[in-house]
C-alpha positions as a Python dict, from the first residue, in 0.01 Angstrom:
ca = {
    (1, 'M'): (0, 0, 0),
    (2, 'R'): (112, 325, 161),
    (3, 'K'): (448, 357, 336),
    (4, 'N'): (502, 564, 647),
    (5, 'V'): (751, 828, 541),
    (6, 'C'): (900, 1081, 779),
    (7, 'I'): (928, 1421, 615),
    (8, 'S'): (1204, 1629, 766),
    (9, 'S'): (1231, 2005, 738),
    (10, 'Y'): (1611, 1977, 724),
    (11, 'N'): (1640, 1803, 389),
    (12, 'H'): (1819, 2104, 245),
    (13, 'T'): (2151, 2234, 370),
    (14, 'R'): (2121, 2551, 570),
    (15, 'K'): (2340, 2849, 488),
    (16, 'I'): (2427, 3031, 807),
    (17, 'Q'): (2650, 3336, 791),
    (18, 'K'): (2688, 3418, 1160),
    (19, 'G'): (2654, 3212, 1477),
    (20, 'I'): (2734, 3183, 1846),
    (21, 'I'): (2973, 2919, 1982),
    (22, 'H'): (2915, 2821, 2345),
    (23, 'V'): (3208, 2642, 2511),
    (24, 'Q'): (3137, 2496, 2856),
    (25, 'A'): (3457, 2355, 3004),
    (26, 'S'): (3424, 2188, 3342),
    (27, 'F'): (3683, 1978, 3523),
    (28, 'N'): (3518, 1655, 3404),
    (29, 'N'): (3387, 1736, 3056),
    (30, 'T'): (3393, 1988, 2772),
    (31, 'I'): (3075, 2068, 2579),
    (32, 'V'): (3063, 2277, 2260),
    (33, 'I'): (2725, 2401, 2133),
    (34, 'I'): (2684, 2612, 1820),
    (35, 'T'): (2368, 2816, 1769),
    (36, 'D'): (2256, 3068, 1514),
    (37, 'V'): (2182, 3427, 1612),
    (38, 'R'): (1822, 3343, 1711),
    (39, 'G'): (1934, 3065, 1947),
    (40, 'W'): (1849, 2756, 1742),
    (41, 'V'): (2103, 2478, 1794),
    (42, 'I'): (2297, 2394, 1479),
    (43, 'S'): (2546, 2146, 1617),
    (44, 'C'): (2666, 2021, 1953),
    (45, 'S'): (2926, 1782, 2080),
    (46, 'S'): (3085, 1669, 2403),
    (47, 'T'): (3387, 1459, 2486),
    (48, 'S'): (3176, 1153, 2566),
    (49, 'T'): (2996, 1162, 2230),
    (50, 'C'): (3332, 1148, 2053),
    (51, 'G'): (3427, 829, 2235),
    (52, 'F'): (3638, 954, 2523),
    (53, 'K'): (3570, 767, 2845),
    (54, 'G'): (3679, 813, 3205),
    (55, 'I'): (3976, 1033, 3279),
    (56, 'R'): (4048, 1097, 2909),
    (57, 'R'): (3742, 1323, 2889),
    (58, 'E'): (3925, 1583, 3098),
    (59, 'T'): (4225, 1622, 2866),
    (60, 'P'): (4289, 1918, 2635),
    (61, 'F'): (4324, 1672, 2345),
    (62, 'A'): (3961, 1567, 2390),
    (63, 'A'): (3852, 1932, 2382),
    (64, 'Q'): (4056, 1987, 2066),
    (65, 'T'): (3897, 1686, 1897),
    (66, 'I'): (3536, 1779, 1969),
    (67, 'T'): (3587, 2143, 1875),
    (68, 'G'): (3746, 2039, 1546),
    (69, 'N'): (3450, 1811, 1468),
    (70, 'V'): (3196, 2085, 1535),
    (71, 'I'): (3391, 2349, 1340),
    (72, 'R'): (3410, 2116, 1040),
    (73, 'I'): (3031, 2069, 1047),
    (74, 'I'): (2954, 2440, 1058),
    (75, 'S'): (3213, 2535, 798),
    (76, 'D'): (3037, 2293, 561),
    (77, 'Q'): (2714, 2485, 628),
    (78, 'G'): (2880, 2814, 535),
    (79, 'M'): (2931, 2985, 870),
    (80, 'Q'): (3202, 3250, 840),
    (81, 'Q'): (3165, 3467, 1151),
    (82, 'A'): (3110, 3369, 1512),
    (83, 'E'): (3078, 3506, 1861),
    (84, 'I'): (3228, 3291, 2136),
    (85, 'M'): (3085, 3249, 2486),
    (86, 'I'): (3323, 3064, 2720),
    (87, 'N'): (3213, 2919, 3053),
    (88, 'G'): (3422, 2724, 3303),
    (89, 'P'): (3768, 2698, 3456),
    (90, 'D'): (3925, 2403, 3270),
    (91, 'L'): (4214, 2391, 3019),
    (92, 'G'): (3975, 2286, 2743),
    (93, 'R'): (3864, 2645, 2696),
    (94, 'D'): (4209, 2758, 2577),
    (95, 'V'): (4246, 2468, 2337),
    (96, 'A'): (3896, 2527, 2200),
    (97, 'L'): (3987, 2890, 2126),
    (98, 'R'): (4292, 2781, 1929),
    (99, 'V'): (4082, 2549, 1714),
    (100, 'I'): (3805, 2806, 1660),
    (101, 'R'): (4053, 3049, 1503),
    (102, 'R'): (3970, 2900, 1161),
    (103, 'I'): (3652, 3111, 1160),
    (104, 'S'): (3662, 3490, 1186),
    (105, 'I'): (3584, 3580, 1548),
    (106, 'L'): (3368, 3884, 1622),
    (107, 'L'): (3356, 3866, 2001),
    (108, 'I'): (3501, 3655, 2282),
    (109, 'R'): (3307, 3677, 2606),
    (110, 'D'): (3388, 3496, 2930),
    (111, 'V'): (3057, 3418, 3101),
    (112, 'T'): (3201, 3218, 3393),
    (113, 'P'): (2996, 3301, 3704),
    (114, 'M'): (3202, 3470, 3974),
    (115, 'P'): (3093, 3466, 4341),
    (116, 'H'): (3044, 3812, 4493),
    (117, 'N'): (3062, 3715, 4857),
    (118, 'G'): (3050, 3337, 4870),
    (119, 'C'): (2913, 3105, 5133),
    (120, 'R'): (2947, 3178, 5498),
}
């Protein structure tokens, strides 16, 4: 009798030297996505996936918790250098930067869209 076995290509641990950390901090949520240089997602987390519900998702503590979880995952995979792309106006962006300091930072770029003229 033959068993149905799912063969995954991620059975081995990946060794990633350099990556890009995307922090998207809105007024209602904070999302942290970590990709490698080519753009493949390595790890991602948001405040709702870590168990924060309702108004607690907006707090800086929630942003600190999810950033710490993601940084722990990528440090286990061997990432040592990172570029940071920050998007959004919330306080979670500052707290996320403080947590990310554990990894050597190559570049911090604020990619928050700014209106040129605005609506009429």
